[in-house]
ZADO-1210 file (C-alpha; in nm, 4 decimals, padded with zeros to 6 digits):
<atoms>
<atom x="11.6144" y="03.0295" z="10.3033" code="MET" pos="1"/>
<atom x="11.7703" y="03.2212" z="10.0155" code="LEU" pos="2"/>
<atom x="11.5208" y="03.0678" z="09.7722" code="ASN" pos="3"/>
<atom x="11.2243" y="03.1744" z="09.9827" code="GLY" pos="4"/>
<atom x="11.3491" y="03.5299" z="10.0226" code="LEU" pos="5"/>
<atom x="11.4351" y="03.5510" z="09.6515" code="THR" pos="6"/>
<atom x="11.0769" y="03.4519" z="09.5693" code="LEU" pos="7"/>
<atom x="10.9444" y="03.7223" z="09.8041" code="ALA" pos="8"/>
<atom x="11.1689" y="03.9893" z="09.6505" code="VAL" pos="9"/>
<atom x="11.0569" y="03.8902" z="09.3015" code="ASP" pos="10"/>
<atom x="10.6915" y="03.9045" z="09.4073" code="GLN" pos="11"/>
<atom x="10.7268" y="04.2453" z="09.5745" code="VAL" pos="12"/>
<atom x="10.9176" y="04.3969" z="09.2834" code="ASN" pos="13"/>
<atom x="10.6592" y="04.2715" z="09.0333" code="ALA" pos="14"/>
<atom x="10.3596" y="04.3975" z="09.2313" code="SER" pos="15"/>
<atom x="10.1875" y="04.7311" z="09.1767" code="ALA" pos="16"/>
<atom x="10.0917" y="04.7245" z="09.5478" code="GLU" pos="17"/>
<atom x="10.4391" y="04.8529" z="09.6397" code="PHE" pos="18"/>
<atom x="10.5823" y="05.1855" z="09.5264" code="ASP" pos="19"/>
<atom x="10.9412" y="05.0731" z="09.5903" code="PHE" pos="20"/>
<atom x="11.1787" y="04.7983" z="09.4788" code="GLN" pos="21"/>
<atom x="11.3901" y="04.5642" z="09.6887" code="PHE" pos="22"/>
<atom x="11.7587" y="04.5372" z="09.5968" code="THR" pos="23"/>
<atom x="11.8929" y="04.2438" z="09.7983" code="PRO" pos="24"/>
<atom x="12.2559" y="04.2193" z="09.9044" code="LEU" pos="25"/>
<atom x="12.3415" y="03.8505" z="09.9440" code="VAL" pos="26"/>
<atom x="12.6290" y="03.7367" z="10.1648" code="PHE" pos="27"/>
<atom x="12.7078" y="03.3700" z="10.2316" code="ASP" pos="28"/>
<atom x="12.9081" y="03.3111" z="10.5529" code="PRO" pos="29"/>
<atom x="12.9470" y="02.9440" z="10.4628" code="GLY" pos="30"/>
<atom x="12.8541" y="02.8319" z="10.8116" code="GLY" pos="31"/>
<atom x="13.1595" y="02.9997" z="10.9668" code="GLU" pos="32"/>
<atom x="13.0577" y="03.1887" z="11.2815" code="LEU" pos="33"/>
<atom x="13.3247" y="03.4565" z="11.2627" code="GLU" pos="34"/>
<atom x="13.2263" y="03.5271" z="10.9017" code="VAL" pos="35"/>
<atom x="12.8683" y="03.5945" z="11.0118" code="TYR" pos="36"/>
<atom x="13.0007" y="03.8748" z="11.2285" code="GLN" pos="37"/>
<atom x="13.2243" y="04.0093" z="10.9509" code="GLU" pos="38"/>
<atom x="12.9398" y="04.0123" z="10.7000" code="HIS" pos="39"/>
<atom x="12.7001" y="04.1681" z="10.9479" code="CYS" pos="40"/>
<atom x="12.9473" y="04.4500" z="11.0166" code="GLU" pos="41"/>
<atom x="12.9964" y="04.5005" z="10.6430" code="LEU" pos="42"/>
<atom x="12.6213" y="04.5226" z="10.5789" code="LEU" pos="43"/>
<atom x="12.5662" y="04.7682" z="10.8632" code="ILE" pos="44"/>
<atom x="12.8732" y="04.9916" z="10.8411" code="ARG" pos="45"/>
<atom x="12.9592" y="04.9916" z="10.4735" code="ASP" pos="46"/>
<atom x="12.6221" y="04.9255" z="10.3108" code="LYS" pos="47"/>
<atom x="12.4013" y="05.1100" z="10.5639" code="ALA" pos="48"/>
<atom x="12.1543" y="04.8198" z="10.5633" code="VAL" pos="49"/>
<atom x="11.8733" y="04.8514" z="10.8172" code="ARG" pos="50"/>
<atom x="11.7042" y="04.5119" z="10.7710" code="HIS" pos="51"/>
<atom x="11.8836" y="04.1748" z="10.7602" code="ILE" pos="52"/>
<atom x="11.7197" y="03.8385" z="10.6904" code="VAL" pos="53"/>
<atom x="11.9227" y="03.5368" z="10.7895" code="GLY" pos="54"/>
<atom x="12.0962" y="03.3146" z="11.0443" code="CYS" pos="55"/>
<atom x="11.9826" y="02.9515" z="11.0281" code="TYR" pos="56"/>
<atom x="12.1559" y="02.8282" z="11.3432" code="THR" pos="57"/>
<atom x="12.1167" y="02.9740" z="11.6901" code="SER" pos="58"/>
<atom x="12.4949" y="02.9982" z="11.7094" code="ALA" pos="59"/>
<atom x="12.5007" y="03.2336" z="11.4091" code="SER" pos="60"/>
<atom x="12.2126" y="03.4403" z="11.5466" code="ARG" pos="61"/>
<atom x="12.3904" y="03.4821" z="11.8793" code="LYS" pos="62"/>
<atom x="12.7042" y="03.5838" z="11.6891" code="GLN" pos="63"/>
<atom x="12.5416" y="03.8802" z="11.5142" code="VAL" pos="64"/>
<atom x="12.2868" y="03.9854" z="11.7775" code="LEU" pos="65"/>
<atom x="12.5209" y="04.2220" z="11.9676" code="PRO" pos="66"/>
<atom x="12.5911" y="04.4116" z="11.6439" code="LEU" pos="67"/>
<atom x="12.2247" y="04.4216" z="11.5477" code="ILE" pos="68"/>
<atom x="12.1350" y="04.5664" z="11.8867" code="GLU" pos="69"/>
<atom x="12.4303" y="04.8071" z="11.9082" code="ARG" pos="70"/>
<atom x="12.3470" y="04.9715" z="11.5749" code="TYR" pos="71"/>
<atom x="11.9677" y="04.9410" z="11.6195" code="ASP" pos="72"/>
<atom x="11.9065" y="04.7311" z="11.3094" code="ARG" pos="73"/>
<atom x="11.6327" y="04.4710" z="11.2626" code="LEU" pos="74"/>
<atom x="11.7137" y="04.1022" z="11.2131" code="LEU" pos="75"/>
<atom x="11.4344" y="03.9032" z="11.0501" code="TRP" pos="76"/>
<atom x="11.5045" y="03.5542" z="11.1833" code="HIS" pos="77"/>
<atom x="11.3261" y="03.2858" z="10.9841" code="SER" pos="78"/>
<atom x="11.4465" y="02.9652" z="11.1526" code="ALA" pos="79"/>
<atom x="11.2480" y="02.7787" z="11.4175" code="ARG" pos="80"/>
<atom x="11.4581" y="02.7825" z="11.7296" code="TYR" pos="81"/>
<atom x="11.4903" y="02.6789" z="12.0950" code="GLU" pos="82"/>
<atom x="11.3367" y="02.9920" z="12.2449" code="GLY" pos="83"/>
<atom x="11.4386" y="03.1637" z="12.5699" code="PHE" pos="84"/>
<atom x="11.5300" y="03.4846" z="12.3897" code="GLU" pos="85"/>
<atom x="11.3563" y="03.8144" z="12.3227" code="ASN" pos="86"/>
<atom x="11.5150" y="04.1142" z="12.1514" code="SER" pos="87"/>
<atom x="11.3522" y="04.4353" z="12.0328" code="ASP" pos="88"/>
<atom x="11.5850" y="04.4133" z="11.7330" code="ASN" pos="89"/>
<atom x="11.4716" y="04.0695" z="11.6123" code="VAL" pos="90"/>
<atom x="11.1465" y="03.9676" z="11.4433" code="ILE" pos="91"/>
<atom x="11.1224" y="03.5945" z="11.5129" code="TYR" pos="92"/>
<atom x="10.9276" y="03.4489" z="11.2196" code="VAL" pos="93"/>
<atom x="11.0253" y="03.0865" z="11.2909" code="GLY" pos="94"/>
<atom x="10.8467" y="02.8714" z="11.5486" code="ALA" pos="95"/>
<atom x="10.8948" y="02.9232" z="11.9225" code="ALA" pos="96"/>
<atom x="10.9294" y="02.6126" z="12.1461" code="PRO" pos="97"/>
<atom x="10.5588" y="02.5968" z="12.2346" code="ASN" pos="98"/>
<atom x="10.4829" y="02.5824" z="11.8612" code="GLN" pos="99"/>
<atom x="10.7078" y="02.2895" z="11.7660" code="HIS" pos="100"/>
<atom x="10.8962" y="02.1267" z="12.0570" code="ILE" pos="101"/>
<atom x="10.5977" y="02.1030" z="12.2929" code="VAL" pos="102"/>
<atom x="10.3529" y="01.9619" z="12.0320" code="PRO" pos="103"/>
<atom x="10.6071" y="01.6941" z="11.9375" code="LEU" pos="104"/>
<atom x="10.6685" y="01.6022" z="12.3026" code="ALA" pos="105"/>
<atom x="10.2934" y="01.5837" z="12.3653" code="ARG" pos="106"/>
<atom x="10.2462" y="01.3516" z="12.0677" code="TYR" pos="107"/>
<atom x="10.5350" y="01.1363" z="12.1833" code="MET" pos="108"/>
<atom x="10.4219" y="01.0826" z="12.5432" code="ILE" pos="109"/>
<atom x="10.0577" y="01.0315" z="12.4456" code="GLU" pos="110"/>
<atom x="10.1085" y="00.7878" z="12.1562" code="THR" pos="111"/>
<atom x="10.4624" y="00.6444" z="12.1556" code="LEU" pos="112"/>
<atom x="10.6047" y="00.6345" z="12.5083" code="GLY" pos="113"/>
<atom x="10.8160" y="00.8217" z="12.7579" code="THR" pos="114"/>
<atom x="11.1621" y="00.6663" z="12.7182" code="SER" pos="115"/>
<atom x="11.3706" y="00.8456" z="12.4563" code="VAL" pos="116"/>
<atom x="11.7270" y="00.8424" z="12.3238" code="TYR" pos="117"/>
<atom x="11.8572" y="01.1888" z="12.2250" code="CYS" pos="118"/>
<atom x="12.1243" y="01.2525" z="11.9629" code="VAL" pos="119"/>
<atom x="12.2191" y="01.5985" z="11.8433" code="GLY" pos="120"/>
<atom x="12.4741" y="01.8630" z="11.7571" code="ALA" pos="121"/>
<atom x="12.6693" y="02.0019" z="12.0518" code="ASN" pos="122"/>
<atom x="12.5377" y="02.3579" z="12.0622" code="TYR" pos="123"/>
<atom x="12.2594" y="02.5767" z="12.1952" code="LEU" pos="124"/>
<atom x="11.9736" y="02.4361" z="11.9855" code="TRP" pos="125"/>
<atom x="12.0305" y="02.0840" z="12.1155" code="THR" pos="126"/>
<atom x="12.1038" y="02.1832" z="12.4752" code="TRP" pos="127"/>
<atom x="11.7855" y="02.3846" z="12.5203" code="GLU" pos="128"/>
<atom x="11.5620" y="02.1550" z="12.3161" code="THR" pos="129"/>
<atom x="11.6799" y="01.8509" z="12.5107" code="ASN" pos="130"/>
<atom x="11.6237" y="02.0377" z="12.8364" code="ARG" pos="131"/>
<atom x="11.2640" y="02.1176" z="12.7455" code="VAL" pos="132"/>
<atom x="11.2056" y="01.7593" z="12.6327" code="LEU" pos="133"/>
<atom x="11.3546" y="01.6221" z="12.9547" code="GLN" pos="134"/>
<atom x="11.1289" y="01.8436" z="13.1677" code="GLU" pos="135"/>
<atom x="10.8219" y="01.7125" z="12.9843" code="ILE" pos="136"/>
<atom x="10.9337" y="01.3490" z="12.9837" code="VAL" pos="137"/>
<atom x="11.0216" y="01.3633" z="13.3534" code="SER" pos="138"/>
<atom x="10.6824" y="01.5159" z="13.4335" code="ALA" pos="139"/>
<atom x="10.5244" y="01.2209" z="13.2510" code="ALA" pos="140"/>
<atom x="10.7191" y="00.9728" z="13.4637" code="GLY" pos="141"/>
<atom x="10.9548" y="00.8800" z="13.1816" code="GLY" pos="142"/>
<atom x="11.3282" y="00.9126" z="13.1253" code="ALA" pos="143"/>
<atom x="11.5926" y="01.0253" z="12.8792" code="ILE" pos="144"/>
<atom x="11.7861" y="00.7058" z="12.8113" code="ILE" pos="145"/>
<atom x="12.0920" y="00.8865" z="12.6775" code="ALA" pos="146"/>
<atom x="12.2106" y="01.2174" z="12.5360" code="LYS" pos="147"/>
<atom x="12.4761" y="01.1806" z="12.2693" code="ARG" pos="148"/>
<atom x="12.6258" y="01.5017" z="12.1280" code="LEU" pos="149"/>
<atom x="12.8284" y="01.5413" z="11.8090" code="ILE" pos="150"/>
<atom x="13.0498" y="01.8470" z="11.7533" code="ALA" pos="151"/>
<atom x="12.8832" y="02.0975" z="11.5206" code="LEU" pos="152"/>
<atom x="13.0216" y="02.0257" z="11.1760" code="GLY" pos="153"/>
<atom x="13.1396" y="01.6718" z="11.2622" code="ASP" pos="154"/>
<atom x="12.9792" y="01.3918" z="11.0585" code="THR" pos="155"/>
<atom x="13.1131" y="01.0861" z="11.2428" code="GLU" pos="156"/>
<atom x="12.8036" y="00.9146" z="11.3828" code="VAL" pos="157"/>
<atom x="12.8966" y="00.5449" z="11.3647" code="SER" pos="158"/>
<atom x="12.9457" y="00.5110" z="11.7408" code="HIS" pos="159"/>
<atom x="12.5963" y="00.6497" z="11.8045" code="VAL" pos="160"/>
<atom x="12.4446" y="00.4095" z="11.5512" code="VAL" pos="161"/>
<atom x="12.6210" y="00.1134" z="11.7148" code="ARG" pos="162"/>
<atom x="12.4912" y="00.2122" z="12.0580" code="GLU" pos="163"/>
<atom x="12.1360" y="00.2455" z="11.9289" code="ILE" pos="164"/>
<atom x="12.1537" y="-00.0998" z="11.7708" code="ILE" pos="165"/>
<atom x="12.2855" y="-00.2433" z="12.0992" code="ASP" pos="166"/>
<atom x="12.0506" y="-00.0630" z="12.3380" code="ARG" pos="167"/>
<atom x="11.7373" y="-00.0704" z="12.1188" code="LYS" pos="168"/>
<atom x="11.5737" y="00.2504" z="12.2484" code="PRO" pos="169"/>
<atom x="11.1986" y="00.2716" z="12.1781" code="PRO" pos="170"/>
<atom x="11.2172" y="00.6356" z="12.0551" code="ILE" pos="171"/>
<atom x="11.4939" y="00.8536" z="11.9076" code="ILE" pos="172"/>
<atom x="11.4925" y="01.2345" z="11.9190" code="PHE" pos="173"/>
<atom x="11.7275" y="01.3858" z="11.6610" code="ASN" pos="174"/>
<atom x="11.8684" y="01.7396" z="11.6717" code="THR" pos="175"/>
<atom x="12.1683" y="01.6812" z="11.4451" code="LEU" pos="176"/>
<atom x="12.2332" y="01.9462" z="11.1811" code="VAL" pos="177"/>
<atom x="12.3045" y="01.9078" z="10.8119" code="GLY" pos="178"/>
<atom x="12.5200" y="01.6256" z="10.6765" code="GLU" pos="179"/>
<atom x="12.5609" y="01.4687" z="11.0223" code="ALA" pos="180"/>
<atom x="12.1842" y="01.4190" z="11.0369" code="SER" pos="181"/>
<atom x="12.1624" y="01.2783" z="10.6835" code="TYR" pos="182"/>
<atom x="12.4475" y="01.0359" z="10.7511" code="ARG" pos="183"/>
<atom x="12.2899" y="00.9322" z="11.0808" code="PHE" pos="184"/>
<atom x="11.9639" y="00.8419" z="10.9057" code="HIS" pos="185"/>
<atom x="12.1436" y="00.6468" z="10.6320" code="ARG" pos="186"/>
<atom x="12.3791" y="00.4573" z="10.8636" code="GLU" pos="187"/>
<atom x="12.1061" y="00.3688" z="11.1111" code="LEU" pos="188"/>
<atom x="11.8803" y="00.2447" z="10.8313" code="TYR" pos="189"/>
<atom x="12.1656" y="00.0368" z="10.6904" code="ARG" pos="190"/>
<atom x="12.2469" y="-00.1117" z="11.0314" code="ALA" pos="191"/>
<atom x="11.8808" y="-00.1924" z="11.0998" code="GLN" pos="192"/>
<atom x="11.8522" y="-00.3625" z="10.7600" code="SER" pos="193"/>
<atom x="12.1385" y="-00.6044" z="10.8211" code="GLN" pos="194"/>
<atom x="12.0524" y="-00.9697" z="10.8750" code="ALA" pos="195"/>
<atom x="12.1328" y="-00.9658" z="11.2481" code="ALA" pos="196"/>
<atom x="11.8809" y="-00.6879" z="11.3078" code="ASN" pos="197"/>
<atom x="11.6191" y="-00.7792" z="11.0504" code="ARG" pos="198"/>
<atom x="11.2779" y="-00.8146" z="11.2095" code="GLY" pos="199"/>
<atom x="11.3658" y="-00.6012" z="11.5118" code="ALA" pos="200"/>
<atom x="11.1302" y="-00.3062" z="11.5681" code="PRO" pos="201"/>
<atom x="11.2544" y="00.0205" z="11.4218" code="ARG" pos="202"/>
<atom x="11.2300" y="00.3023" z="11.6715" code="PRO" pos="203"/>
<atom x="11.0597" y="00.6133" z="11.5365" code="PRO" pos="204"/>
<atom x="11.2950" y="00.9061" z="11.4799" code="ILE" pos="205"/>
<atom x="11.1422" y="01.2355" z="11.5928" code="LEU" pos="206"/>
<atom x="11.2639" y="01.5804" z="11.4915" code="SER" pos="207"/>
<atom x="11.1720" y="01.9489" z="11.4926" code="CYS" pos="208"/>
<atom x="11.3830" y="02.0287" z="11.1873" code="SER" pos="209"/>
<atom x="11.3551" y="01.7584" z="10.9188" code="LEU" pos="210"/>
<atom x="11.2105" y="01.9069" z="10.5975" code="CYS" pos="211"/>
<atom x="11.1396" y="01.8128" z="10.2356" code="GLU" pos="212"/>
<atom x="11.4768" y="01.8953" z="10.0698" code="PRO" pos="213"/>
<atom x="11.6554" y="01.7010" z="10.3445" code="GLU" pos="214"/>
<atom x="11.4503" y="01.3872" z="10.2714" code="LEU" pos="215"/>
<atom x="11.5978" y="01.3853" z="09.9226" code="ARG" pos="216"/>
<atom x="11.9495" y="01.4256" z="10.0666" code="LEU" pos="217"/>
<atom x="11.8945" y="01.1326" z="10.3034" code="ILE" pos="218"/>
<atom x="11.7779" y="00.9023" z="10.0262" code="GLY" pos="219"/>
<atom x="11.4571" y="00.7247" z="09.9159" code="PRO" pos="220"/>
<atom x="11.4539" y="00.4449" z="10.1727" code="ARG" pos="221"/>
<atom x="11.6177" y="00.5874" z="10.4850" code="ALA" pos="222"/>
<atom x="11.4026" y="00.9014" z="10.4681" code="SER" pos="223"/>
<atom x="11.0643" y="00.7294" z="10.5089" code="VAL" pos="224"/>
<atom x="10.8633" y="00.7046" z="10.8309" code="GLY" pos="225"/>
<atom x="11.0091" y="00.9825" z="11.0455" code="HIS" pos="226"/>
<atom x="10.7923" y="01.2189" z="11.2490" code="ILE" pos="227"/>
<atom x="10.8495" y="01.5939" z="11.2337" code="THR" pos="228"/>
<atom x="10.6916" y="01.8862" z="11.4153" code="SER" pos="229"/>
<atom x="10.6719" y="02.2020" z="11.2062" code="SER" pos="230"/>
<atom x="10.4443" y="02.4954" z="11.1298" code="VAL" pos="231"/>
<atom x="10.4762" y="02.4366" z="10.7546" code="TYR" pos="232"/>
<atom x="10.4898" y="02.1465" z="10.5122" code="PHE" pos="233"/>
<atom x="10.4687" y="02.1708" z="10.1344" code="ALA" pos="234"/>
<atom x="10.1680" y="01.9362" z="10.1530" code="SER" pos="235"/>
<atom x="09.9540" y="02.1911" z="10.3437" code="VAL" pos="236"/>
<atom x="09.6307" y="02.2005" z="10.1418" code="ASP" pos="237"/>
<atom x="09.5300" y="02.5667" z="10.1151" code="THR" pos="238"/>
<atom x="09.4851" y="02.7924" z="09.8103" code="PRO" pos="239"/>
<atom x="09.7660" y="03.0177" z="09.9377" code="GLU" pos="240"/>
<atom x="10.0077" y="02.7268" z="09.9689" code="ASN" pos="241"/>
<atom x="09.9163" y="02.5770" z="09.6324" code="ARG" pos="242"/>
<atom x="10.0000" y="02.9136" z="09.4763" code="THR" pos="243"/>
<atom x="10.3223" y="02.9386" z="09.6783" code="PHE" pos="244"/>
<atom x="10.4382" y="02.5886" z="09.5777" code="VAL" pos="245"/>
<atom x="10.3565" y="02.6561" z="09.2126" code="ARG" pos="246"/>
<atom x="10.5535" y="02.9821" z="09.2122" code="ARG" pos="247"/>
<atom x="10.8414" y="02.8184" z="09.3955" code="TYR" pos="248"/>
<atom x="10.8631" y="02.5371" z="09.1405" code="ARG" pos="249"/>
<atom x="10.8380" y="02.7805" z="08.8504" code="GLU" pos="250"/>
<atom x="11.1385" y="02.9700" z="08.9870" code="MET" pos="251"/>
<atom x="11.3545" y="02.6847" z="09.1208" code="PHE" pos="252"/>
<atom x="11.2517" y="02.3756" z="08.9225" code="GLY" pos="253"/>
<atom x="10.9495" y="02.1482" z="08.9048" code="SER" pos="254"/>
<atom x="11.1204" y="01.8765" z="09.1131" code="SER" pos="255"/>
<atom x="11.1807" y="02.1091" z="09.4089" code="ASN" pos="256"/>
<atom x="10.9492" y="02.1610" z="09.7046" code="LEU" pos="257"/>
<atom x="10.9700" y="02.4540" z="09.9491" code="PRO" pos="258"/>
<atom x="11.0708" y="02.3724" z="10.3049" code="SER" pos="259"/>
<atom x="10.9643" y="02.5371" z="10.6287" code="VAL" pos="260"/>
<atom x="11.2805" y="02.7473" z="10.6007" code="ASP" pos="261"/>
<atom x="11.1913" y="02.8665" z="10.2506" code="ALA" pos="262"/>
<atom x="10.8369" y="02.9557" z="10.3556" code="GLU" pos="263"/>
<atom x="10.9568" y="03.1404" z="10.6677" code="ALA" pos="264"/>
<atom x="11.2173" y="03.3477" z="10.4827" code="SER" pos="265"/>
<atom x="10.9533" y="03.4200" z="10.2174" code="TYR" pos="266"/>
<atom x="10.7338" y="03.5514" z="10.4993" code="LEU" pos="267"/>
<atom x="11.0225" y="03.7673" z="10.6243" code="CYS" pos="268"/>
<atom x="11.0398" y="03.9382" z="10.2861" code="GLY" pos="269"/>
<atom x="10.6631" y="03.9819" z="10.2507" code="ILE" pos="270"/>
<atom x="10.6113" y="04.1045" z="10.6082" code="LEU" pos="271"/>
<atom x="10.9003" y="04.3500" z="10.5709" code="LEU" pos="272"/>
<atom x="10.7629" y="04.4867" z="10.2436" code="ALA" pos="273"/>
<atom x="10.4120" y="04.5270" z="10.3867" code="ARG" pos="274"/>
<atom x="10.5501" y="04.6998" z="10.6973" code="ALA" pos="275"/>
<atom x="10.7565" y="04.9429" z="10.4865" code="ILE" pos="276"/>
<atom x="10.4499" y="05.0195" z="10.2770" code="ARG" pos="277"/>
<atom x="10.2391" y="05.0811" z="10.5887" code="ARG" pos="278"/>
<atom x="10.5132" y="05.2875" z="10.7570" code="ALA" pos="279"/>
<atom x="10.6169" y="05.4834" z="10.4492" code="GLY" pos="280"/>
<atom x="10.9760" y="05.4401" z="10.5671" code="SER" pos="281"/>
<atom x="11.2503" y="05.1821" z="10.6255" code="THR" pos="282"/>
<atom x="11.3242" y="05.3276" z="10.9706" code="ASP" pos="283"/>
<atom x="11.3587" y="05.0402" z="11.2170" code="VAL" pos="284"/>
<atom x="11.1275" y="05.1733" z="11.4886" code="GLN" pos="285"/>
<atom x="10.8613" y="05.2758" z="11.2378" code="THR" pos="286"/>
<atom x="10.8739" y="04.9438" z="11.0534" code="VAL" pos="287"/>
<atom x="10.8585" y="04.7490" z="11.3792" code="ARG" pos="288"/>
<atom x="10.5487" y="04.9419" z="11.4867" code="ALA" pos="289"/>
<atom x="10.3910" y="04.8825" z="11.1455" code="ALA" pos="290"/>
<atom x="10.4475" y="04.5058" z="11.1406" code="VAL" pos="291"/>
<atom x="10.2632" y="04.4728" z="11.4728" code="TYR" pos="292"/>
<atom x="09.9469" y="04.5923" z="11.2949" code="LYS" pos="293"/>
<atom x="09.9708" y="04.3400" z="11.0116" code="ASP" pos="294"/>
<atom x="09.8117" y="03.9972" z="10.9734" code="GLU" pos="295"/>
<atom x="09.9008" y="03.7830" z="10.6751" code="LEU" pos="296"/>
<atom x="09.7171" y="03.4833" z="10.5325" code="ASN" pos="297"/>
<atom x="10.0394" y="03.2972" z="10.4578" code="ALA" pos="298"/>
<atom x="10.0950" y="02.9616" z="10.2818" code="PRO" pos="299"/>
<atom x="10.1004" y="02.7957" z="10.6254" code="GLN" pos="300"/>
<atom x="09.7924" y="02.9859" z="10.7510" code="GLY" pos="301"/>
<atom x="09.7300" y="03.3089" z="10.9447" code="PRO" pos="302"/>
<atom x="10.0463" y="03.4785" z="11.0711" code="VAL" pos="303"/>
<atom x="10.0896" y="03.7900" z="11.2833" code="LYS" pos="304"/>
<atom x="10.3581" y="03.9306" z="11.5128" code="ILE" pos="305"/>
<atom x="10.2958" y="03.9374" z="11.8867" code="ASP" pos="306"/>
<atom x="10.4082" y="04.2842" z="12.0068" code="PRO" pos="307"/>
<atom x="10.4712" y="04.1384" z="12.3529" code="GLU" pos="308"/>
<atom x="10.7709" y="03.9349" z="12.2371" code="ASN" pos="309"/>
<atom x="10.8309" y="03.9926" z="11.8593" code="ASN" pos="310"/>
<atom x="10.7470" y="03.6282" z="11.7805" code="HIS" pos="311"/>
<atom x="10.4770" y="03.5070" z="11.5419" code="CYS" pos="312"/>
<atom x="10.1411" y="03.3460" z="11.5951" code="TYR" pos="313"/>
<atom x="10.1852" y="03.0196" z="11.3981" code="LEU" pos="314"/>
<atom x="09.9944" y="02.6935" z="11.3418" code="THR" pos="315"/>
<atom x="10.1710" y="02.3803" z="11.4774" code="PRO" pos="316"/>
<atom x="10.1579" y="02.0614" z="11.2714" code="ARG" pos="317"/>
<atom x="10.2853" y="01.7050" z="11.2961" code="LEU" pos="318"/>
<atom x="10.3703" y="01.4952" z="10.9918" code="ALA" pos="319"/>
<atom x="10.5307" y="01.1652" z="10.8912" code="ARG" pos="320"/>
<atom x="10.7755" y="01.1451" z="10.6007" code="SER" pos="321"/>
<atom x="10.6681" y="00.9220" z="10.3149" code="ARG" pos="322"/>
<atom x="10.7965" y="00.7917" z="09.9830" code="ALA" pos="323"/>
<atom x="10.8527" y="01.0607" z="09.7234" code="GLY" pos="324"/>
<atom x="11.0307" y="01.2962" z="09.9672" code="PHE" pos="325"/>
<atom x="10.7106" y="01.4491" z="10.1036" code="THR" pos="326"/>
<atom x="10.5186" y="01.4510" z="10.4314" code="PHE" pos="327"/>
<atom x="10.1798" y="01.3145" z="10.5283" code="ASP" pos="328"/>
<atom x="10.0294" y="01.5611" z="10.7778" code="ILE" pos="329"/>
<atom x="09.9010" y="01.3793" z="11.0879" code="LEU" pos="330"/>
<atom x="09.7684" y="01.6685" z="11.2936" code="ASP" pos="331"/>
<atom x="09.7110" y="02.0434" z="11.2629" code="THR" pos="332"/>
<atom x="09.6301" y="02.2833" z="11.5444" code="ALA" pos="333"/>
<atom x="09.2796" y="02.4280" z="11.5243" code="ALA" pos="334"/>
<atom x="09.4068" y="02.7872" z="11.5287" code="THR" pos="335"/>
<atom x="09.7302" y="02.9812" z="11.5153" code="ALA" pos="336"/>
<atom x="09.9032" y="02.9557" z="11.8550" code="VAL" pos="337"/>
<atom x="10.0284" y="03.2546" z="12.0535" code="LYS" pos="338"/>
<atom x="10.4099" y="03.2366" z="12.0824" code="PRO" pos="339"/>
<atom x="10.5500" y="03.1539" z="12.4256" code="ASP" pos="340"/>
<atom x="10.9301" y="03.1710" z="12.3823" code="PRO" pos="341"/>
<atom x="10.9997" y="03.1280" z="12.7549" code="TYR" pos="342"/>
<atom x="10.7293" y="02.8616" z="12.8050" code="LEU" pos="343"/>
<atom x="10.5830" y="03.0840" z="13.0734" code="THR" pos="344"/>
<atom x="10.2323" y="02.9439" z="13.0329" code="TRP" pos="345"/>
<atom x="10.3214" y="02.5772" z="12.9900" code="LEU" pos="346"/>
<atom x="10.1179" y="02.3599" z="13.2302" code="ASP" pos="347"/>
<atom x="10.3091" y="02.0339" z="13.2615" code="LEU" pos="348"/>
<atom x="10.0407" y="01.8696" z="13.4713" code="GLU" pos="349"/>
<atom x="09.7800" y="01.9271" z="13.2010" code="ALA" pos="350"/>
<atom x="10.0272" y="01.8343" z="12.9268" code="LEU" pos="351"/>
<atom x="10.1099" y="01.4948" z="13.0812" code="THR" pos="352"/>
<atom x="09.7580" y="01.4032" z="13.1905" code="ARG" pos="353"/>
<atom x="09.6940" y="01.1663" z="12.8992" code="ASN" pos="354"/>
<atom x="10.0275" y="00.9881" z="12.8960" code="VAL" pos="355"/>
<atom x="10.0430" y="00.6566" z="12.7090" code="ARG" pos="356"/>
<atom x="10.0052" y="00.3852" z="12.9687" code="GLY" pos="357"/>
<atom x="09.8641" y="00.6093" z="13.2423" code="GLY" pos="358"/>
<atom x="09.8365" y="00.9615" z="13.3738" code="GLY" pos="359"/>
<atom x="10.1404" y="01.1779" z="13.4184" code="GLY" pos="360"/>
<atom x="10.2549" y="01.2882" z="13.7585" code="ARG" pos="361"/>
<atom x="10.2112" y="01.6513" z="13.8691" code="PRO" pos="362"/>
<atom x="10.5145" y="01.8696" z="13.8178" code="ALA" pos="363"/>
<atom x="10.6254" y="02.2298" z="13.8387" code="ASN" pos="364"/>
<atom x="10.6348" y="02.4464" z="13.5306" code="THR" pos="365"/>
<atom x="10.9524" y="02.4761" z="13.3282" code="LEU" pos="366"/>
<atom x="11.2146" y="02.6966" z="13.4852" code="ARG" pos="367"/>
<atom x="11.3904" y="02.9724" z="13.2948" code="VAL" pos="368"/>
<atom x="11.7683" y="02.9240" z="13.2896" code="VAL" pos="369"/>
<atom x="11.9753" y="03.2361" z="13.2402" code="LYS" pos="370"/>
</atoms>
């Protein structure tokens, strides 16, 4: 995320299109929730910052949101997230659930099956994502075999790996975060490669968060063959993305590829700069009104903010990880999709009509849990 925003700042400051310069103030909370709040207060009260880009986890976003709203600042949130939130003081640049969770669930029930084993970090992202997945799977006549949660920050996953080897689920849905996820992939691959399990089918591991830099952290063998839903992959073949990847590698090293998080935080910086230019001010209300009028041909494709909910129109994609720590794109939506953070317009009956092995059963739409 910091890399992507740094690239945006460098591009804005070097461009004659802007009559101002960005001077970023960088604070690293180190993943500690209380430090997010401390840093947010420092930026707002002591530094008089009006615009903040950050917060990877939903837990960190929830931690700073009361401050952002109280002081009427604008948080540019780059991470894809679980949805079911809408704040006038947040520009949600990452994917909403209908742009990454729903496409992955549709692919799963239409091509892989409807019985799935869920493993994830014990916090909001996993709870809500699993709930959405369960609604869709249930509507398709399937079932969640198990939900195994690991404390956020814990990396002990051996017991989950043992259960998967014993129960042999046909599909795994992974919402683990960071090192816990990387260790899970490595340990499961190692267990599946042992003599006693050799020849047994390997269940596909599905995710809405796996990205290129994480493949390298998992390792060359254990990182291959996993399916991810995302609005951006470094392998997107457009002139804008080829330029973005080239600039990214020039700044951060030729062996590095930008992730969905880098591209989204880059968009935060570019959208903010364009809105300030249009508004002629950094005032929050003026900038917010200006960004509604913008449409950007981004590395991932066309992007614009929906004034109804402050989320972005984005283009969903599905991809499979391959050797070389990259992704092979399997499917791309025909157009950018209107964000639906509360899944208000999700038609489960239509979604589950072409279920693998037969039609899905009718069901009510997803309920909003407050």
